[in-house]
TORBA-883729 format. One record per residue (C-alpha): x, y, z; residue in three letters. Coordinates in steps of 0.05 Angstrom, whole numbers, plus 5000, padded with zeros to 4 digits. Example, Ala and Ser with C-alpha at 12.3 -4.5 7.8 and 13.67 -1.06 7.14 Angstrom:
<sites>
<<5246 4910 5156> ALA>
<<5273 4979 5143> SER>
</sites>
This chain:
<sites>
<<3242 4641 6343> LYS>
<<3246 4692 6404> GLN>
<<3330 4667 6393> CYS>
<<3330 4674 6312> MET>
<<3283 4751 6320> GLU>
<<3357 4772 6368> GLU>
<<3412 4739 6325> ALA>
<<3366 4783 6261> GLN>
<<3374 4848 6307> PHE>
<<3449 4817 6323> GLN>
<<3471 4825 6242> ASP>
<<3431 4876 6239> LYS>
<<3469 4920 6289> GLN>
<<3532 4897 6264> ASP>
<<3524 4910 6190> SER>
<<3489 4976 6223> HIS>
<<3560 4990 6258> ASP>
<<3612 4962 6203> ARG>
<<3580 5024 6160> GLN>
<<3589 5065 6208> GLN>
<<3659 5057 6225> GLN>
<<3670 5048 6130> ASP>
<<3638 5134 6131> GLN>
<<3683 5140 6190> GLN>
<<3742 5114 6162> GLU>
<<3725 5150 6089> ASP>
<<3720 5211 6118> TYR>
<<3786 5214 6153> ASP>
<<3819 5199 6088> GLN>
<<3784 5265 6048> ASP>
<<3808 5310 6107> GLN>
<<3880 5288 6102> ASP>
<<3868 5282 6027> GLN>
<<3843 5363 6039> GLU>
<<3898 5377 6093> TYR>
<<3957 5353 6037> ASP>
<<3923 5399 5998> GLN>
<<3920 5468 6040> ASP>
<<3995 5451 6055> GLU>
<<4016 5458 5983> ASP>
<<3977 5508 5956> ASP>
<<3989 5557 6017> VAL>
<<4053 5606 6031> GLN>
<<4058 5609 6098> ILE>
<<4112 5677 6097> TYR>
<<4131 5736 6047> ASN>
<<4204 5731 6011> ASN>
<<4220 5783 6061> ASP>
<<4201 5729 6118> GLY>
<<4143 5774 6142> SER>
<<4086 5728 6141> ILE>
<<4025 5729 6091> MET>
<<3962 5759 6102> TYR>
<<3895 5760 6073> LYS>
<<3862 5822 6042> LYS>
<<3808 5825 6103> SER>
<<3870 5828 6152> GLN>
<<3907 5876 6124> LEU>
<<3847 5922 6120> ALA>
<<3840 5902 6193> TYR>
<<3909 5932 6198> PHE>
<<3895 5996 6174> ARG>
<<3836 6002 6206> ALA>
<<3877 6034 6270> GLY>
<<3906 5963 6292> ALA>
<<3992 5970 6292> PRO>
<<4008 5916 6273> ALA>
<<4076 5914 6214> GLY>
<<4064 5984 6213> GLY>
<<4107 6041 6253> MET>
<<4068 6075 6318> PHE>
<<4093 6117 6372> ALA>
<<4066 6134 6439> ILE>
<<4069 6212 6447> ILE>
<<4053 6271 6512> GLU>
<<4007 6323 6467> LEU>
<<3978 6371 6531> ALA>
<<3990 6326 6583> GLY>
<<3955 6269 6562> SER>
<<3992 6204 6524> GLN>
<<3968 6177 6462> HIS>
<<4002 6109 6428> LYS>
<<3988 6131 6357> VAL>
<<4007 6107 6285> THR>
<<4001 6141 6215> ILE>
<<3940 6159 6187> ASP>
<<3904 6156 6264> ASP>
<<3861 6212 6294> VAL>
<<3875 6235 6359> VAL>
<<3828 6281 6408> VAL>
<<3860 6316 6450> ASN>
<<3833 6362 6499> ASN>
<<3833 6450 6470> LYS>
<<3918 6461 6441> LEU>
<<3929 6537 6463> LYS>
<<3945 6593 6431> PRO>
<<3896 6583 6383> VAL>
<<3930 6618 6338> GLU>
<<3986 6580 6334> GLU>
<<3952 6513 6330> TYR>
<<3904 6532 6276> ALA>
<<3850 6483 6225> VAL>
<<3900 6460 6171> GLY>
<<3967 6469 6201> SER>
<<4027 6420 6215> VAL>
<<4069 6421 6264> HIS>
<<4122 6366 6285> THR>
<<4115 6332 6359> LEU>
<<4200 6323 6387> GLN>
<<4155 6296 6457> ASP>
<<4161 6213 6433> VAL>
<<4160 6173 6498> LEU>
<<4170 6112 6462> LEU>
<<4171 6093 6381> VAL>
<<4178 6022 6343> GLY>
<<4166 5990 6289> SER>
<<4153 5916 6273> SER>
<<4228 5901 6286> HIS>
<<4261 5943 6327> LYS>
<<4236 6006 6388> THR>
<<4257 6045 6419> LEU>
<<4246 6057 6500> VAL>
<<4257 6145 6514> GLY>
<<4276 6164 6594> MET>
<<4237 6194 6590> PRO>
<<4234 6207 6509> ILE>
<<4269 6195 6453> VAL>
<<4319 6233 6435> GLU>
<<4310 6244 6351> GLY>
<<4248 6216 6341> ALA>
<<4186 6253 6319> GLU>
<<4117 6253 6295> VAL>
<<4074 6317 6246> ASP>
<<4008 6319 6260> VAL>
<<3957 6381 6219> MET>
<<3903 6401 6259> ILE>
<<3844 6384 6228> GLU>
<<3787 6405 6266> GLU>
<<3774 6453 6336> ILE>
<<3709 6429 6367> THR>
<<3669 6416 6421> ARG>
<<3655 6337 6449> ASP>
<<3593 6311 6456> ALA>
<<3553 6320 6521> LYS>
<<3558 6309 6594> ILE>
<<3501 6317 6643> ILE>
<<3524 6332 6715> VAL>
<<3459 6317 6757> PHE>
<<3471 6321 6835> LYS>
<<3423 6313 6887> LYS>
<<3425 6308 6951> ARG>
<<3362 6270 6976> ARG>
<<3309 6279 7028> ARG>
<<3330 6356 7032> LYS>
<<3290 6378 6972> ASN>
<<3352 6407 6926> SER>
<<3387 6376 6852> GLN>
<<3421 6424 6808> ARG>
<<3418 6385 6737> ARG>
<<3484 6417 6681> ASN>
<<3513 6402 6613> GLY>
<<3579 6392 6600> PHE>
<<3619 6408 6525> ARG>
<<3695 6397 6538> ARG>
<<3732 6440 6487> ASP>
<<3775 6390 6432> VAL>
<<3820 6388 6383> THR>
<<3828 6331 6330> MET>
<<3893 6323 6300> LEU>
<<3918 6277 6239> ARG>
<<3982 6231 6243> ILE>
<<4017 6247 6178> LEU>
<<4077 6206 6184> ASP>
<<4122 6180 6240> ILE>
<<4202 6186 6245> ARG>
<<4266 6143 6281> MET>
<<4322 6191 6305> PRO>
<<4377 6188 6244> GLN>
<<4412 6143 6268> GLY>
<<4352 6080 6265> GLU>
<<4331 6087 6200> HIS>
<<4377 6027 6172> ASP>
<<4339 5980 6207> HIS>
<<4303 5925 6165> LYS>
<<4231 5966 6188> TYR>
<<4190 5950 6123> ILE>
<<4133 5993 6115> PRO>
<<4061 5972 6092> ARG>
<<4038 5974 6015> THR>
<<3971 5970 5993> GLU>
<<3945 5903 5983> PRO>
<<3936 5894 5907> ALA>
<<3869 5890 5883> GLU>
</sites>
């Protein structure tokens, strides 16, 4: 009797194993077919050789990532900034205020590096002929910083607030030097809705 029960249990186990194996083979075949369909439907590259992205990825790039667009490293009032078109730069207050008034447009020639998806020019120390157009958007003060100093065991402490004066600039345009305009740079375009 015990041998019969063991044989029945073994038969059930074998049939269960065979059933799981068949299900796994069916699943693998379905996955292979879906993968083949995905490869046929998706075009990886545009006609110009650049990678084709989804609309969400293009929106992410436009939100500040420099991939696919022109970028530059500029020196402004002693600090360096990596910028792309339409970026907002927060910098220490530019003086004289009469020259750097709100709404005024300036062309910066202190460009340390300028590049695109196809070419990069590094200056020694600046790239001759490269220009970046900026517009002064706002002259304001930064968020408050608390400066707290304490001398322990001396019953002495000091608490001061500090707000630095800042100038906000919008990057309007980035231009390569005159001889470099003919390289294969393809500007970013708005995705079709």
